[in-house]
C-alpha positions in Angstrom: -1.7 24.2 -20.9 -4.2 22.2 -22.6 -1.6 20.2 -24.6 0.2 19.3 -21.9 -2.3 18.4 -19.2 -3.8 16.2 -22.1 0.2 14.5 -22.6 0.3 14.3 -18.8 -3.0 12.5 -18.6 -2.2 10.0 -21.4 0.9 9.2 -20.9 1.3 9.6 -16.9 4.9 8.2 -17.0 6.0 11.0 -18.2 4.8 13.0 -15.0 8.8 12.2 -13.2 10.5 14.5 -16.4 8.2 16.8 -16.6 8.2 17.5 -13.3 12.2 17.6 -12.9 12.2 19.7 -15.8 9.7 22.0 -14.4 11.7 22.0 -11.3 14.9 23.0 -12.7 13.5 25.9 -14.8 12.3 27.5 -12.0 14.7 26.9 -10.1 17.2 28.6 -12.5 14.0 31.3 -12.7 13.8 32.1 -9.2 17.5 32.8 -8.3 17.4 35.3 -11.5 14.6 36.9 -9.9 12.5 36.5 -13.5 9.2 36.0 -11.2 6.9 36.0 -14.4 8.6 32.9 -15.5 8.5 31.6 -12.0 4.8 32.8 -11.8 4.0 30.5 -15.1 6.1 27.6 -14.0 4.0 26.9 -10.1 0.6 27.6 -12.1 1.8 24.6 -14.7 2.6 22.6 -11.7 -0.9 23.4 -9.6 -3.0 22.3 -13.0 -0.8 18.9 -13.6 -1.5 18.7 -10.1 -4.9 19.2 -9.5 -5.2 16.8 -13.3 -3.2 14.0 -12.8 -4.3 11.0 -9.8 -2.1 8.4 -11.0 0.6 5.9 -9.3 3.2 7.7 -11.2 2.1 11.3 -9.7 4.5 10.0 -6.4 8.1 11.2 -8.1 6.3 14.4 -9.5 5.3 15.1 -5.5 8.7 15.5 -4.9 10.0 17.6 -7.9 6.8 20.0 -6.4 7.7 19.8 -2.7 11.4 21.0 -3.9 10.2 23.5 -6.0 7.5 24.6 -2.6 10.1 24.8 -0.6 13.1 26.7 -3.0 9.6 29.5 -3.5 9.7 29.4 0.7 13.3 29.9 0.9 13.3 32.9 -1.1 13.3 36.6 0.4 10.5 37.9 -1.6 7.5 38.0 -0.3 5.6 37.1 -3.5 7.2 34.3 -3.9 6.5 33.0 -0.4 2.9 33.9 -0.4 3.0 32.3 -4.0 4.9 28.8 -2.7 2.2 29.0 0.4 -0.9 28.7 -1.5 0.7 25.8 -4.0 1.5 24.2 -0.9 -2.5 24.6 0.4 -3.9 23.2 -2.9 -1.1 20.1 -2.5 -2.3 19.8 0.9 -6.2 18.9 0.6 -5.5 16.1 -2.4 -5.9 13.1 -1.0 -3.4 10.7 -1.9 -4.8 7.0 -2.4 -1.7 5.3 -1.0 0.5 6.9 2.0 4.1 8.2 1.0 6.3 6.4 3.9 9.9 8.3 2.9 8.0 11.8 2.9 8.9 14.6 5.3 7.7 17.4 6.4 10.0 19.6 9.1 11.1 21.9 7.0 7.6 23.6 5.8 6.6 23.4 10.0 10.0 25.1 10.3 9.7 27.7 7.1 5.8 28.5 7.8 6.7 28.9 11.9 9.3 31.0 11.2 7.0 33.1 8.5 4.2 33.5 11.3 6.7 36.0 13.5 7.4 37.4 10.6 8.5 40.7 11.5 8.5 42.7 8.2 8.8 46.6 8.4 5.2 47.1 6.2 2.2 46.2 8.4 0.0 45.4 5.3 3.4 42.6 4.1 3.8 41.7 7.4 0.0 40.5 8.0 0.4 38.9 4.8 3.5 36.7 5.5 1.9 35.9 9.0 -1.6 34.5 7.5 0.4 32.5 4.8 2.6 31.0 7.5 -0.4 30.0 9.2 -1.9 28.7 6.6 0.1 26.8 5.7 1.2 25.1 9.6 -2.6 24.4 8.7 -1.9 22.3 5.3 0.9 20.6 6.9 -1.6 19.1 10.0 -4.4 18.6 6.9 -1.6 16.9 5.1 -0.3 14.6 8.1 -2.6 14.3 10.9 -4.6 11.7 9.9 -2.3 8.9 8.5 -0.3 6.9 11.1 1.7 5.7 9.0 3.0 8.8 8.1 5.8 10.7 9.6 3.9 12.1 12.6 3.6 15.7 13.4 3.1 15.1 17.3 6.3 14.7 17.7 7.4 16.9 20.3 9.9 19.0 17.5 7.3 19.9 15.9 4.7 21.1 18.4 7.7 22.9 20.3 7.1 25.3 17.0 3.6 25.0 15.7 1.8 25.9 19.0 3.8 29.0 19.8 3.6 30.0 16.3 -0.3 30.5 16.3 -0.6 31.3 20.0 2.0 34.1 19.1 -1.0 35.2 16.3 -3.4 34.9 18.9 -2.7 37.1 21.2 -3.9 40.0 19.7 -7.3 38.5 19.6 -10.1 40.4 21.7 -11.2 39.2 25.1 -13.5 36.7 24.4 -15.6 35.9 28.0 -16.6 32.2 27.3 -17.4 31.1 31.0 -21.2 30.3 29.7 -20.4 28.6 27.0 -17.7 27.8 24.3 -16.0 30.6 22.4 -17.8 32.1 19.1 -16.4 30.4 16.0 -14.6 33.2 13.8 -16.4 34.0 10.8 -15.2 33.3 7.1 -13.9 36.6 6.2 -12.3 36.6 9.3 -10.4 33.8 8.6 -8.6 35.3 5.4 -7.8 39.1 6.8 -7.1 38.5 10.4 -4.3 36.7 11.8 -5.5 36.2 14.9 -8.7 34.9 14.4 -6.9 32.3 11.9 -4.3 31.4 13.9 -7.2 31.0 16.7 -9.1 28.9 14.1 -6.0 26.3 12.9 -5.8 25.9 16.8 -9.1 24.8 17.7 -8.8 21.8 14.2 -5.7 21.2 15.7 -6.5 20.0 19.4 -9.8 18.9 17.9 -7.4 15.8 16.0 -5.7 15.1 19.1 -5.8 11.6 20.0 -5.3 10.1 23.8 -1.2 9.4 22.6 -0.1 12.7 21.1 -2.6 15.3 23.3 0.1 16.1 25.8 2.3 17.3 23.6 0.1 19.5 22.3 -0.6 20.8 25.4 3.2 21.3 26.9 4.2 24.3 24.7 1.2 26.2 25.6 2.2 26.4 29.0 6.0 27.1 27.8 4.7 30.3 25.6 2.8 31.3 28.7 6.0 31.3 31.1 8.3 32.7 28.5 6.1 35.7 27.8 4.7 36.4 31.2 1.7 35.9 29.9 0.1 34.3 33.8 -0.1 37.5 35.4 -2.9 39.4 34.3 -3.6 36.1 32.7 -6.5 36.5 30.4 -5.0 35.1 27.3 -4.1 32.4 29.1 -7.9 31.8 30.7 -8.6 32.3 27.1 -5.9 29.6 25.4 -7.2 27.3 28.0 -11.0 27.6 27.1 -10.1 26.7 23.4 -8.6 23.8 24.7 -11.1 22.4 27.1 -14.4 22.4 24.1 -11.9 21.6 21.4 -10.1 18.3 22.6 -12.5 15.1 23.0 -14.8 15.7 26.3 -12.9 11.8 27.3 -9.1 13.5 27.0 -10.5 16.6 29.6 -9.2 14.7 32.4 -5.1 14.7 30.9 -5.8 18.6 30.0 -6.2 19.2 33.8 -3.5 16.5 35.3 -1.3 19.1 32.7 -2.4 22.2 34.6 -1.6 20.4 38.1 2.0 19.6 37.2 2.7 22.9 35.6 1.5 24.8 39.2 3.6 21.6 40.8 6.6 23.3 38.7 6.0 26.9 39.3 5.3 26.6 43.0 8.1 29.1 44.0 6.7 31.7 41.8 5.5 34.8 42.4 1.6 35.0 44.5 0.4 36.4 41.3 1.7 33.9 38.7 0.4 30.8 41.0 -2.8 32.7 41.4 -2.7 33.1 37.7 -2.4 29.4 37.3 -4.9 28.6 39.7 -7.8 30.7 38.2 -6.9 28.8 34.4 -7.5 25.5 36.4 -10.5 26.7 37.7 -12.0 27.1 34.4 -10.7 23.9 32.8 -12.5 22.3 36.0 -15.7 24.0 35.1 -16.0 23.4 31.9 -14.7 19.0 32.6 -16.9 19.2 35.5 -19.8 19.0 33.2 -18.3 16.1 31.3 -15.7 13.5 32.1 -13.4 13.9 34.7 -11.4 10.7 34.7 -9.7 9.7 37.2 -8.1 12.8 38.6 -10.7 14.0 41.0 -8.4 13.6 44.6 -5.3 14.4 42.6 -6.9 17.5 42.0 -8.1 18.6 45.8 -4.4 16.8 47.1 -2.4 19.2 45.0 -4.5 22.3 45.5 -4.6 21.5 49.5 -0.6 20.7 49.1 -0.5 24.6 47.6 -3.0 25.8 49.7 -0.6 24.8 52.6 2.4 26.1 50.5 0.6 29.5 50.7 -0.5 29.7 53.9 3.5 28.9 54.9 4.8 31.4 52.5 2.8 33.8 54.2 3.6 33.0 57.8 7.7 33.2 57.0 7.1 36.7 55.5 5.0 37.8 58.8 7.8 36.7 60.3 10.6 38.3 58.5 8.6 41.5 57.8 10.7 44.7 59.3 10.1 48.2 59.7 10.2 50.7 56.6 9.3 49.8 52.9 10.3 46.1 53.6 6.3 45.9 56.0 5.4 47.8 52.8 6.4 44.4 50.2 5.3 42.3 53.3 1.9 43.7 53.5 2.2 43.3 49.4 3.0 39.6 49.5 0.3 38.9 52.1 -2.7 40.0 50.2 -1.2 38.4 47.0 -0.8 35.2 49.0 -4.8 35.9 49.8 -5.5 36.1 46.3 -3.9 32.5 45.9 -5.1 31.3 48.8 -9.1 33.1 48.1 -8.1 31.2 43.9 -7.6 27.6 45.5 -10.2 27.5 47.7 -12.9 29.2 44.8 -11.3 25.9 42.9 -12.1 23.7 44.8 -15.5 24.6 45.9 -16.5 24.9 42.4 -14.9 21.5 41.5 -16.5 19.8 44.6 -20.0 20.9 43.6 -20.5 19.7 40.4 -19.3 16.3 41.7 -21.8 14.0 42.0 -23.1 12.8 46.1 -21.3 10.0 46.2 -17.7 11.6 45.0 -18.9 14.6 47.1 -18.9 12.9 50.2 -15.3 11.6 49.8 -14.1 14.8 48.8 -15.7 15.9 52.1 -13.5 13.0 54.1 -10.5 14.1 52.2 -10.8 17.5 53.4 -11.6 16.9 57.0 -8.9 14.4 57.2 -6.3 17.4 56.4 -7.5 19.9 59.0 -5.3 19.8 61.6 -6.2 19.6 65.3 -4.4 20.7 68.3 -2.7 17.4 70.5 -3.5 15.1 67.4 -2.4 13.6 64.9 -4.6 12.1 62.9 -4.8 14.5 60.0 -2.4 14.0 57.0 -1.1 17.6 56.0 2.3 18.4 56.9 1.9 21.9 59.6 5.1 21.4 61.0 6.8 24.7 59.3 3.3 26.7 60.1 3.9 27.8 63.5 0.5 28.4 66.0 -1.0 31.0 63.0 -0.2 29.3 59.8 -2.0 26.1 61.3 -5.1 28.8 62.4 -4.6 30.4 58.7 -4.7 26.4 57.7 -7.8 25.3 59.6 -9.6 28.2 58.2 -8.8 28.6 54.8 -9.5 24.1 55.1 -12.9 25.3 56.5 -13.7 27.3 54.0 -12.7 25.1 51.3 -15.1 22.7 53.1 -17.8 25.0 53.3 -17.8 25.3 49.4 -18.1 22.0 49.0 -20.8 20.8 51.4 -23.4 24.3 49.5 -26.1 22.5 48.0 -25.4 18.7 49.5 -28.8 16.9 49.1 -28.7 13.6 51.5 -31.6 11.2 52.0 -30.9 10.9 55.5 -28.4 12.5 57.8 -26.7 8.9 58.2 -25.0 9.9 54.9 -24.5 13.0 55.3 -23.1 13.6 58.6 -21.4 9.9 59.2 -20.0 9.5 62.7 -16.4 8.9 60.5 -16.8 12.8 59.4 -19.2 14.3 62.7 -16.5 13.7 65.3 -13.5 15.4 63.3 -15.8 18.1 62.2 -17.1 19.3 65.8 -13.7 19.2 67.1 -12.8 22.6 65.9 -16.3 23.9 67.1 -14.5 23.7 70.6 -11.5 26.2 69.8 -10.9 29.2 71.3 -11.2 30.8 67.8 -14.6 32.3 67.1 -14.3 32.1 63.3 -13.7 28.9 63.3 -16.7 28.0 65.3 -18.4 29.8 62.6 -17.5 28.2 60.1 -18.2 24.9 61.8 -21.6 25.3 62.4 -21.9 27.1 58.2 -20.6 23.3 57.0 -23.2 21.6 59.7 -26.2 23.9 58.6 -25.3 23.1 55.2 -25.5 19.6 55.7 -28.4 19.2 58.0 -31.0 21.8 56.0 -32.1 19.5 53.0 -35.2 21.0 52.7 -33.3 25.1 52.5 -34.9 26.7 55.4 -31.8 28.1 56.3 -32.5 30.8 54.2 -36.1 31.7 56.3 -34.5 31.4 59.8 -31.2 33.4 58.5 -31.4 36.6 61.7 -31.8 35.2 65.6 -35.1 37.3 66.5 -38.6 36.6 68.2 -40.4 35.5 64.7 -43.9 36.6 65.4 -45.7 33.7 63.5 -44.0 31.1 62.4 -46.4 29.8 59.9 -45.5 33.0 58.0 -42.2 31.6 57.3 -43.6 28.2 55.4 -41.6 26.0 56.7 -41.2 22.7 54.7 -40.7 19.5 56.4 -41.0 16.1 56.2 -41.7 13.2 58.6 -38.7 12.4 60.4 -37.4 8.8 59.4 -36.3 6.1 61.3 -32.1 6.4 59.8 -33.2 10.3 61.5 -33.9 8.7 64.9 -31.4 6.4 65.2 -29.0 9.6 64.4 -30.4 11.4 67.3 -30.1 8.7 70.1 -26.4 8.0 68.9 -24.9 11.4 68.7 -27.8 14.0 69.9 -25.8 14.7 73.1 -22.7 15.2 71.3 -24.5 17.7 69.4 -26.2 19.3 72.5 -22.8 19.2 74.5 -21.2 21.0 71.1 -24.1 23.7 71.0 -23.8 23.8 74.8 -20.1 25.4 75.3 -19.9 26.8 71.9 -22.7 29.6 73.7 -20.0 29.8 76.5 -17.1 31.2 75.1 -16.1 34.4 75.5 -15.0 35.1 72.2 -18.4 34.8 70.7 -20.0 37.9 68.3 -23.4 38.5 67.2 -23.1 36.0 64.3 -21.9 33.2 66.4 -25.0 33.7 68.4 -27.2 34.0 65.6 -25.6 30.5 63.5 -26.4 28.6 67.1 -30.0 29.8 66.6 -30.0 28.1 63.4 -28.4 25.2 64.2 -31.0 24.8 67.6 -33.8 25.5 65.1 -32.8 23.0 61.9 -32.4 20.1 64.6 -36.1 21.0 65.5 -37.0 21.0 62.1 -35.4 18.3 60.2 -34.0 15.6 63.7 -36.5 16.6 65.9 -39.1 14.1 67.4 -40.8 14.5 70.7 -37.8 12.8 72.8 -35.9 15.4 71.0 -37.6 18.6 71.7 -37.2 17.9 75.5 -33.8 17.7 74.9 -34.1 20.9 73.2 -35.5 22.4 76.0 -33.7 20.9 78.5 -30.8 21.9 76.6 -32.1 26.1 76.7 -32.9 25.7 79.7 -29.3 24.6 80.8 -27.8 27.6 78.7 -30.5 30.0 81.0 -29.4 28.7 83.8 -25.4 29.1 83.2 -26.1 32.9 82.2 -27.7 33.8 85.9 -25.3 31.3 87.1 -22.3 32.5 85.6 -19.6 30.3 86.7 -17.3 31.3 83.4 -17.2 34.6 84.4 -18.9 35.9 81.5 -18.9 39.4 80.2 -22.6 41.1 80.7 -23.0 41.0 77.0 -22.3 37.7 76.6 -24.6 36.7 79.1 -27.4 38.5 78.0 -26.3 37.3 74.5 -27.4 33.3 75.8 -30.2 34.7 77.5 -31.6 35.9 74.1 -30.6 33.1 72.3 -33.1 31.1 74.8 -36.0 33.0 74.0 -35.4 33.5 70.4 -35.4 29.3 70.5 -38.1 28.6 72.8 -40.5 31.3 71.1 -39.8 29.4 67.5 -40.2 25.9 68.9 -43.3 26.6 71.2 -44.6 27.0 67.6 -43.6 24.4 65.9 -44.9 21.8 68.1 -47.9 23.9 68.5 -48.9 23.5 72.2 -51.3 26.5 73.7 -49.9 26.4 77.0 -46.4 26.6 76.2 -46.8 29.2 73.5 -48.4 31.0 76.2 -46.0 31.2 78.6 -43.2 32.1 76.8 -45.0 35.1 75.2 -45.2 36.1 78.6 -42.2 35.8 79.5 -40.7 37.5 76.1 -44.2 40.4 76.9 -42.5 40.7 80.8 -38.8 40.9 79.2 -40.3 43.3 76.6 -41.3 46.1 79.8 -38.9 45.4 82.1 -35.3 43.4 80.4 -35.2 44.6 77.0 -31.6 43.2 77.0 -33.1 39.8 76.9 -34.4 40.1 73.4 -32.4 39.6 70.3 -33.4 42.7 69.2 -32.1 44.8 71.5 -29.0 43.3 73.0 -27.5 42.7 69.4 -28.3 46.3 68.2 -25.1 48.9 68.8 -25.0 51.1 71.6 -27.7 49.0 73.9 -27.3 49.1 78.1 -26.4 46.3 79.6 -27.7 45.8 83.1 -25.3 45.6 86.0 -26.2 42.2 87.3 -28.8 39.8 86.8 -29.5 38.3 90.4 -32.0 41.0 90.9 -34.5 40.6 88.6 -38.4 39.5 89.1 -38.3 35.5 88.5 -40.8 36.6 85.9 -38.6 37.2 83.3 -37.1 33.5 83.3 -38.5 30.6 81.4 -39.3 28.8 84.2 -39.1 24.4 84.4 -42.3 23.5 86.3 -43.9 25.7 84.0 -42.4 24.3 80.8 -43.1 20.6 82.3 -46.8 21.7 83.1 -47.7 23.2 79.9 -46.0 20.3 78.0 -47.2 17.3 80.3 -51.1 18.2 79.6 -50.4 17.8 75.8 -48.7 14.1 76.2 -45.4 14.9 76.2 -43.0 12.6 78.8 -41.7 15.2 81.1 -39.8 13.6 83.9 -36.7 14.3 82.6 -37.3 17.8 82.2 -36.8 17.7 85.5 -33.2 16.3 85.3 -30.9 19.8 84.5 -28.6 18.9 81.2 -25.2 18.4 81.5 -22.8 18.2 79.0 -20.7 14.5 78.5 -17.5 14.3 79.4 -14.9 13.5 76.4 -11.7 14.1 75.6 -12.1 16.7 72.8 -11.3 19.6 74.9 -8.0 18.7 75.8 -7.6 17.9 71.7 -9.6 20.9 70.7 -7.0 23.6 73.6 -9.6 24.8 75.4 -9.9 24.4 79.4 -11.7 20.7 80.1 -14.6 20.8 82.2 -13.0 17.6 84.2 -9.1 19.0 84.1 -9.1 20.2 87.8 -8.8 17.6 90.2 -10.3 17.8 93.4 -9.0 16.3 96.8 -11.7 15.7 99.4 -10.3 15.5 102.9 -12.9 14.5 105.2 -12.2 13.8 109.1 -14.5 12.5 111.0 -13.0 11.7 114.7 -13.9 9.1 116.7 -15.6 10.6 119.6 -18.3 11.6 117.5 -21.0 9.3 117.9 -21.5 6.8 115.0 -25.6 7.7 115.0 -24.9 11.7 114.0 -22.6 10.0 111.2 -24.9 10.6 108.1 -24.4 7.7 105.6 -24.8 8.6 102.3 -27.5 6.0 100.4 -28.4 6.1 97.3 -32.3 7.0 97.0 -34.4 4.6 95.9 -36.8 5.6 92.9 -39.0 4.1 90.6 -36.3 4.4 87.6 -33.4 3.3 89.6 -35.0 0.3 90.5 -35.9 -0.3 86.6 -32.4 0.2 86.0 -31.1 -2.5 88.4 -33.6 -4.5 87.0 -32.8 -4.0 83.8 -29.2 -5.0 83.4 -28.7 -6.1 79.6 -28.6 -2.5 79.1 -25.4 -2.3 81.5 -24.2 -5.6 79.6 -24.2 -3.4 76.7 -22.9 -0.5 77.7 -19.9 -2.7 79.0 -19.4 -4.1 76.1 -19.2 -1.0 73.9 -17.3 0.5 77.0 -13.7 -2.3 76.1 -14.8 -2.3 72.4 -13.6 1.7 72.2 -10.7 0.7 74.8 -9.3 -1.9 72.2 -9.7 0.1 69.4 -8.1 3.2 71.0 -4.9 1.0 71.5 -5.1 -1.0 68.2 -5.9 2.6 66.0 -4.7 5.6 67.5 -1.3 6.9 67.1 1.7 5.9 69.3 2.3 9.6 70.5 -1.1 10.0 71.4 -0.6 7.4 73.6 1.9 7.6 75.3 1.5 11.2 76.3 -2.0 10.4 77.5 -0.4 7.3 79.8 2.8 9.9 80.8 0.0 12.1 82.1 -1.3 10.0 84.2 1.3 9.3 85.6 3.1 13.2 86.4 -1.0 13.3 87.5 -0.7 10.4 90.3 3.1 11.7 91.3 1.4 14.7 92.2 -1.3 13.4 93.9 0.6 11.2 96.0 3.1 14.2 97.0 -0.1 15.8 98.4 -0.6 12.9 100.3 2.1 12.1 101.9 2.4 15.7 103.1 -0.9 15.2 104.9 -0.1 12.1 106.1 3.0 14.0 107.3 1.1 16.7 108.7 -0.9 14.4 110.9 0.3 10.9 111.3 -2.6 9.2 112.7 -4.2 9.4 109.2 -5.4 6.2 107.4 -5.0 6.5 103.8 -7.3 5.1 101.7 -8.2 5.1 97.8 -11.5 6.2 96.2 -11.5 5.1 92.3 -13.6 6.3 90.2 -15.5 2.6 90.1 -16.0 2.6 93.8 -13.0 0.4 94.1 -11.0 1.3 97.5 -7.5 0.1 98.3 -7.6 -1.9 101.4 -5.7 -0.7 104.4 -4.8 -1.9 107.5 -4.4 0.9 110.8 -1.2 0.5 112.6 -0.8 -0.7 116.1 -1.7 3.0 117.8 -5.1 3.8 118.0 -6.1 6.8 116.4 -9.5 9.4 115.7 -11.5 7.4 112.7 -9.8 9.9 109.9 -10.5 9.1 105.6 -8.6 11.0 102.9 -10.0 10.3 99.6 -8.4 10.8 96.5 -8.9 10.2 93.0 -6.0 8.7 91.8 -4.3 5.1 91.7 -2.1 3.9 94.4 1.8 4.0 93.3 3.4 0.9 92.8 4.7 -1.5 95.9 7.6 -0.7 98.0 10.5 -4.2 96.9 9.8 -5.1 100.7 6.1 -6.0 99.6 4.4 -3.3 101.1 3.3 0.5 100.8 5.5 2.2 103.3 4.7 5.5 104.9 6.9 7.3 106.9 8.1 10.4 108.0 11.9 10.4 109.6 12.2 7.4 112.0 8.4 6.9 112.1 6.4 4.2 110.0 2.6 5.7 110.0 1.1 2.8 107.7 2.2 -0.4 106.1 0.1 -1.9 104.0 0.2 -5.6 102.7 0.5 -5.9 98.5 -2.1 -8.6 97.9 -4.8 -6.2 99.7 -4.2 -3.5 97.1 -7.4 -3.6 94.9 -6.6 -1.5 91.1 -9.0 -0.8 89.1 -8.9 -2.7 85.5 -7.9 0.0 83.1 -5.7 2.0 85.3 -2.2 2.3 83.5 0.6 3.6 86.1 
């Protein structure tokens, strides 16, 4: 060997003939099973390869690789291992110039086949598999960094290499790498354990992947997991993708996330557990990617997850509708539970992803999710719910709000306007009026996440009478100008939803607790003196509504409202620290403890609490009195004039959109018949009471002009931006209402022929009318409707049989500006 090596180094041009001769001898010895001569020939080739590094070595390498291929093709395990060891030595040699014609297709195929060895002897099988893995590792090292050489990143090669490595990794022990990356294997394990060696090779392969070939390396992983049904259970799948996410370069993380989303779309019709397994893998990938670069896939991730959330709810609704008795019922119940696993996995992924985003991206995601929440009566949401039905729509509403709750968790905005812009607040509050207590709870919890900027919510948990609020050590700052402006613009909207939310018939204890927390957080975060007065007005209005009970609420709900008012007034009285106010509240609570404990939260929300039969028999001392509160606050410099004005919620369109009874849905027709025989002195004219406030409003017209401009702007914006179907439906409902009212007028006119018909519009514009020639008593019929269209003759005529009762010229009719017929 020494003489041969010296000769080869001295005369490099002879290497080609030396290699050809050794290859010929080795081929003959392999066929004749002369293992000793084969070992001698390979050792000679190895030593010559390591000793010679000239340009003339290229032809010799071809002979060397041809001999290695002969060994790998042989059926003897020892020769296969020998050939592999020689190839690994060759792979570690760095060549000065690339070889453009050399290809390694055969070696990739052969080493991959050795990775799947099924030899009967376990030790031999393990030895062959280790050799195959080491051979693949050698191919990767030899070819992966040279862009000019035939690349192994092509799909036909990756489809062999990656599954071979994963096949050997399946027996590795479960590694929990949620906190950090999976631990690297030790040097001893690499040589003895095929699973550890394969994992190490897999890491090295992914670490060398670049932007252009990342997808080719990841896609075979999905094929392997699908073929071996490793999504359920998905421990191995999670382990694989943790290795992938920690091995690739951070800037390529979004490629892997895109591939997982694409595979989720491809398997959308698979069983729920398979989809849940893929989503769990996505969660782990997102958890790692969120710490680095996520790339442009933020909205794509959420859009895909929300789409699959809708599909899961749709599958669940279809299973419920198609379920029957017996075993089918059992299968349906099992599928429902599986779908809930999918839904919970999606929500968990959305929440984890959203909570790791920066604030500017998180606010966009909040708007994005809110735009998907369906609200009855509107088409502004972007989620297709045509196949869901009412039950499925309710389910998707709950799922989306739960997702939104997780995204908003931990969100801290400097100003409330940033956290609750008008474009987000309006759609968020719409579900708070729905007839579903769970939806209302979720809306309130989302509001708490966004309002609570100083982490006070945990201190307010549970509705109770707090003896000393100072013990809670509540954190608060001075109200900034932006927050004051927010309350001036949106305060009435918040009060209205709290007021109506307290009066829902399906409220449970948690609803009252969340409503109490809402009032307390507004007091802490957003309340100046004006807001405090409004909140006290709201509390007194809730107390009055529980006493009067116009909504026919059950006694438990009435007592719950009373307890809520007591808990809040106790809290706010100590927060503003007005002694007289605190004294009044404490006195009422003390009297309630003795005479009416069911008006306190500690008693009414306790199991088996005794309820009163009515509230009318109670003494006024158990109620919070407006005059007492006004007197106590007035002495401390508060402007208490507005306390004497009862709180009335704003009238909006949200009730119709939220599918609940609206406080303005009913149409009243007032008939006031005043005969002429009554002296005019007895007729009491309704004159407006002249007060300082009225004179001030009359003098200050700038505010009224601004309000009129704002109203006109809103009307124009509605007709520009609202969907055509919504505008058409609103016009149709007004037309139907007009016909109904006109029919009532005609009926009354026929019954009393001498009635003079007029219209009392909401803007106090009355349709002019002329009396007929017959003398009739002075009568008046008022109704809140528009005049019907004139007859072709140019007059509005009401007739009964052959008798004409009234004829009104068209030019005397005065229509409101915004009246649509």
